[in-house]
Steps between C-alpha positions, in 0.01 A plus 500: 500500500582263215835368404680747268722346235708694240461390143799258440515620122547865608765388749689315227492796271627722790784264587611485129480875468725550808738229381536632146473871592318567175134508386594393147714205614225393735241494226734298271584252773134447598374511140283802584455849365658788683164656580402156650792514729411849614140384567616214715723733704217755540256234612754361750564851645131547529447178683790579742390862547858630439724610209746213444717680253582861445485562113761730351446541122616171352658357827364441851618455854348252746344655809532360855144356474609348167799340655282339767259359234790381288647307796162361596435380139855329479430331835161368361680351205771334716237356735286374216811328347582333829141385540487339157835335561366346820175389334668344204814357669474232756838338499497154677855564603495857614345701785439479871363192676373576856419242768435514869523194726627401845863541579558123485337469168707790368825329627397194300382679185742782448811301398313318238310794369820703486632246241219627271638853531852382445389332172282794399633824654198703381280303741514669845403278798345692803403282793355634819475315836172560683227330698182361334270790576757754355554291186133478424444875573795589264358281215151651540637855494724431195834548670626159407383261231520161685543342837546167679275447800409228744128573540235442221427848367158648452388385157303822450823700485770261400597231248726232644651153452633252747885469467549224757580452865798564721576343835524722809777412759536577862869574537701487821877520590684181447571455861137544615369199696189376322472184705292687759168678457496746215283776645731585791801481256350753262396727788860489638664566167266773391410598145717653231230712348452602131220637289331156443587351836159521660326359193752212468484415867120501510485271193772267630350454855158427336611249241793324654287257701752559794241517785726704720544766221132521412433615857774752506392873482715678235456839678654354819826414327779760595664675206881500532587672171332639185643492146341592167778380283430140397868413449581597872205352684679165561835664610414531870344152523827359342681666793261352766255792534117441463295308250271581209283354215593533134438318176728217414666709224639744751663209701642339182652829396664578826884491495532300830220246519712278736449759773124471475256237618160460322213353710336199347120506570269201469350674193698724258356850488443611144407843370341554158638774271284690248624716212269803492424784262215757473167367372488499119858655476669415174866483580770614242667241287817507718315324789483181298867423555494647849208284610628191318804506738277548813287202404800283421644576847202339683456226234842370610455565868 
């Protein structure tokens, strides 16, 4: 069965007739003859399969089916108007900017991106904290426009650029004794878990060149707490409970860094960050200012 579309010219005539309430006024407004108006209405009724108006000498009354067609036609006009507004209007300082990233990156980005919205209130900033695999899935499915991930994405599905690198830090309570062996200390303290903890730990143990840590099995470390709010992950460690691994920006942004101790490995552990969008996705003009701020953050870090 093919797609059935009502003639838009007939619909316009019908709308005008209902709005004016008079065949003669409709003809004058549309620069038509009165018989032409009647012909359009008859053809529209034939196409719909129902009487749309009930004729009474020189006047008429709209039927229930006619009311449905009238509302449908008005909705089509509104939707078409909105469509053309969207097609022809890409304001660089208006609209929603969406981004997904890790919680620590969100903590770094949001205050600076918020300044863009303060300066231009019609730009709406929407940042979502999520792990790498979820970010890429949301971009691929069109749920968000952009993301920042730590693994090089599949070039078949995504366009990306390297933003820069961020140091990962192994963070312990200030009073923890790091003069002894690290492995027993971490096993004794236990992990403050968070959504990126396993990924960060594996990367840290692999790259730190701390021989004792490279041999430590992440799965054997006891979990003594779990938090998914980036701003709260360091709270128990500051009070002497557990340890964790987070990017340097999370440590720098913590309100009481004097209660924390950051392990200094033989080799700093660095993680690359990539700004990602869907393959061949042309982003709206408002993302120019949005992405300029993101790039500047890592240019100065």
